[in-house]
C-alpha positions in Angstrom: 20.6 -3.7 6.8 19.5 -0.2 6.1 16.0 0.9 7.1 13.7 1.2 4.1 12.0 4.5 3.1 8.3 5.1 3.5 6.3 3.7 0.6 3.3 5.6 -0.6 0.3 3.4 -1.0 -2.0 6.0 -2.7 -0.3 9.1 -4.1 -2.3 12.1 -2.9 -1.1 15.6 -3.6 -0.7 17.6 -0.4 -1.5 21.3 -0.6 1.6 23.4 -0.3 1.8 27.1 0.7 1.4 28.2 -2.9 -1.5 25.8 -3.6 -3.6 25.7 -0.5 -7.0 24.1 -0.4 -9.9 26.1 -1.9 -12.1 27.9 0.6 -15.1 25.8 1.6 -13.5 22.5 0.4 -12.2 19.8 2.7 -8.5 19.2 2.6 -7.5 15.9 0.8 -6.6 13.0 3.1 -3.0 12.4 4.0 -1.1 10.0 1.8 -1.3 6.4 3.0 2.2 5.2 3.7 4.1 2.2 4.9 7.1 3.1 7.0 8.5 -0.5 7.4 7.7 -2.6 4.4 10.0 -5.5 5.3 8.4 -5.8 8.7 5.0 -5.7 7.1 5.9 -8.5 4.8 7.3 -10.6 7.6 4.2 -10.2 9.7 1.9 -10.9 6.7 3.8 -14.1 6.0 3.6 -15.2 9.6 -0.2 -14.5 9.8 -0.9 -16.3 6.6 1.1 -19.3 7.7 -0.7 -19.3 11.1 -4.0 -19.2 9.3 -3.0 -22.2 7.1 -1.8 -24.2 10.2 -5.0 -23.5 12.1 -7.1 -24.9 9.2 -5.4 -28.3 9.5 -5.4 -28.8 13.3 -7.9 -28.5 16.1 -6.8 -26.2 18.9 -7.2 -26.6 22.6 -7.8 -23.7 24.9 -4.1 -23.0 25.5 -3.4 -23.0 21.8 -6.3 -20.6 21.1 -5.1 -18.3 23.9 -1.6 -18.2 22.5 -2.9 -17.6 19.0 -5.0 -14.7 20.2 -1.9 -13.2 21.8 0.0 -13.5 18.6 -2.9 -12.0 16.7 -3.1 -9.0 19.0 0.7 -8.5 18.8 0.6 -8.8 15.0 -2.1 -6.1 14.8 -0.1 -3.8 17.1 3.1 -4.3 15.1 1.3 -3.7 11.8 -0.2 -0.5 13.2 3.3 0.7 14.0 4.4 0.0 10.4 1.8 2.0 8.6 0.5 5.6 8.6 -2.2 6.7 11.0 -5.0 6.5 8.4 -4.1 2.9 7.6 -3.8 2.1 11.3 -7.3 3.5 11.9 -8.6 1.4 9.0 -6.9 -1.7 10.4 -8.4 -1.1 13.9 -11.9 -0.7 12.4 -11.7 -3.8 10.3 -10.0 -6.4 12.6 -12.2 -7.7 15.3 -11.1 -7.6 18.9 -10.7 -11.0 20.5 -11.7 -10.9 24.1 -10.9 -13.8 26.5 -10.2 -17.1 24.8 -11.7 -17.1 21.4 -13.3 -20.2 19.8 -11.6 -21.9 16.9 -14.0 -20.5 14.3 -13.7 -17.0 15.7 -9.9 -17.2 15.6 -9.9 -18.4 12.0 -12.3 -15.7 10.9 -10.2 -13.0 12.6 -7.0 -14.3 11.0 -8.6 -14.6 7.6 -9.9 -11.0 7.9 -6.4 -9.8 8.8 -4.9 -11.7 5.9 -7.5 -10.3 3.6 -6.7 -6.7 4.7 -3.0 -7.3 4.2 -3.6 -8.7 0.7 -5.7 -5.6 -0.1 -2.9 -3.4 1.2 -0.4 -5.2 -1.1 -2.7 -4.8 -4.1 -3.0 -1.1 -3.3 0.8 -0.8 -3.2 1.1 -2.6 -6.5 -1.6 -0.4 -8.1 0.1 2.8 -6.8 3.5 1.7 -8.1 2.0 0.9 -11.5 0.3 4.3 -11.7 3.6 6.0 -10.7 5.5 4.1 -13.4 2.9 5.0 -16.0 3.0 8.7 -15.0 6.8 8.7 -15.2 6.7 7.0 -18.6 4.3 9.6 -19.9 6.5 12.4 -18.6 9.5 10.9 -20.2 7.7 10.5 -23.6 6.5 14.1 -23.4 10.1 15.3 -22.7 11.4 13.2 -25.5 8.8 14.5 -27.9 9.5 18.1 -27.0 13.3 17.5 -27.5 12.7 16.0 -30.9 10.5 18.9 -31.9 13.0 21.4 -30.7 15.7 19.8 -32.9 13.6 19.8 -36.0 10.8 22.4 -35.7 9.8 22.3 -39.4 8.5 18.7 -39.0 5.4 19.9 -37.2 4.8 22.7 -39.7 5.1 20.4 -42.8 2.9 17.7 -41.3 5.6 15.1 -41.8 5.8 12.2 -39.4 8.5 12.6 -36.7 11.8 11.0 -37.6 14.6 9.7 -35.5 17.4 11.8 -34.3 19.9 10.5 -36.9 17.7 10.0 -39.9 
C-alpha cells in the first residue's frame, strides 16, 4: 500500500517571495494538514468503538488503567498524523489522565477525543467542498472565456451565449 499524501484541512495561502506579508501584519497561520489520513481513520474508529464499549460495561481498576494507556497512545499517534498546529490543538483539548481514572472521567475523555476527531473530519469535508467549488468556478470561467473567444460578436450584440456547434 502506498503512503497517502498530506490532506489540507483548511486551505491557507502561504506568502511566497513575490507576495510576502504586508509590513506590520501578522503572517497567516500554516495550513492545517493531515499526513496520514488512513491511520487517522483507523484510530478514530478504534476510539469510537472503545467509547461505545465502555458505555455498556462497568470497568474494574485494571480495565480503566488499560483504557487510559490506550487513550494516551491514541492521542500520541494522532499527534504524529497531523500538522503541528492540529497537534497543539489536540493537546490543549484532550485532558491528561493521571493515575487510574474513574469510569466517568475515562468516558468523558474518550467522548471529548471522539468529538475532536469528528470536528476534524467535518473540517476536511468542508475544505474539500470549498476546493471543489473553486475548481468548478475556475472551469466555468475558462469555458466562458473560450466560448467568447470563438464568437466575440455575441457579447457585442447582447445575444445570449450559444453552444459551440449551434
